[in-house]
C-alpha positions as CSV (number, residue, x, y, z in Angstrom):
1,X,-54.2,87.9,156.6
2,X,-52.1,84.7,155.7
3,X,-48.5,85.4,154.8
4,X,-46.1,82.9,153.3
5,X,-42.4,82.8,154.2
6,X,-40.6,81.7,151.1
7,X,-37.2,80.6,150.3
8,X,-35.3,80.4,147.0
9,X,-31.6,79.7,146.3
10,X,-32.1,81.2,142.9
11,X,-33.4,84.5,144.4
12,X,-30.2,84.7,146.7
13,X,-28.0,84.1,143.8
14,X,-29.7,86.8,141.5
15,X,-29.8,89.5,144.4
16,X,-26.1,88.8,145.2
17,X,-25.0,89.0,141.5
18,X,-26.4,92.6,141.5
19,X,-25.2,93.6,144.9
20,X,-21.6,92.3,144.6
21,X,-20.8,95.2,142.2
22,X,-21.4,97.6,145.1
23,X,-19.6,95.5,147.7
24,X,-22.8,94.1,149.4
25,X,-24.6,90.8,149.8
26,X,-28.1,89.6,150.5
27,X,-28.7,88.0,153.9
28,X,-31.8,85.9,154.2
29,X,-34.2,86.5,157.0
30,X,-34.8,83.9,159.7
31,X,-38.0,82.6,161.3
32,X,-38.3,80.5,164.6
33,X,-40.0,77.0,163.9
34,X,-40.1,74.5,166.6
35,X,-37.2,76.1,168.4
36,X,-34.9,76.1,165.3
37,X,-34.2,79.2,163.1
38,X,-35.0,78.7,159.4
39,X,-33.9,80.9,156.6
40,X,-36.4,82.6,154.2
41,X,-35.9,85.2,151.4
42,X,-39.3,86.9,151.1
43,X,-42.6,87.2,152.7
44,X,-45.5,87.3,150.4
45,X,-49.2,87.2,150.1
46,X,-48.9,84.4,147.6
47,X,-47.6,80.9,148.2
48,X,-45.1,81.1,145.2
49,X,-42.7,83.1,143.2
50,X,-43.4,82.6,139.6
51,X,-40.0,83.9,138.8
52,X,-38.0,81.4,140.9
53,X,-38.7,77.7,140.2
54,X,-37.0,76.4,143.3
55,X,-39.2,78.4,145.8
56,X,-40.5,76.5,148.7
57,X,-42.8,77.6,151.6
58,X,-41.0,77.6,154.9
59,X,-43.9,78.7,156.9
60,X,-47.3,80.3,156.6
61,X,-49.7,82.0,158.9
62,X,-50.4,85.5,160.6
63,X,-47.2,87.5,160.9
64,X,-48.0,88.1,164.6
65,X,-47.8,84.2,165.2
66,X,-44.0,84.1,164.3
67,X,-40.7,85.4,165.7
68,X,-38.6,86.5,162.7
69,X,-35.9,88.8,161.4
70,X,-36.3,90.3,158.0
71,X,-33.9,89.7,155.1
72,X,-31.3,92.5,154.8
73,X,-28.5,93.8,152.7
74,X,-24.9,93.8,154.3
75,X,-21.5,94.8,153.3
76,X,-19.9,91.9,151.7
77,X,-17.0,91.6,154.1
78,X,-19.3,91.2,157.2
79,X,-20.3,87.7,157.9
């Protein structure tokens, strides 16, 4: 099944505005594309996120075809 790796600055801002109250922050995941690590905020079955107008597709395909790390929530004082 085809999956879409999506990125949205608006999504990061929204998540962080909620998480900062508890001293946490959202850290985007990364995916290896042509030897470079590229950030993504969500993996989806759909090619867009209606809620975030700035969404762009970073990569698409079978999950097993990619090397990636999932987005996570970290303590704010960690980088």
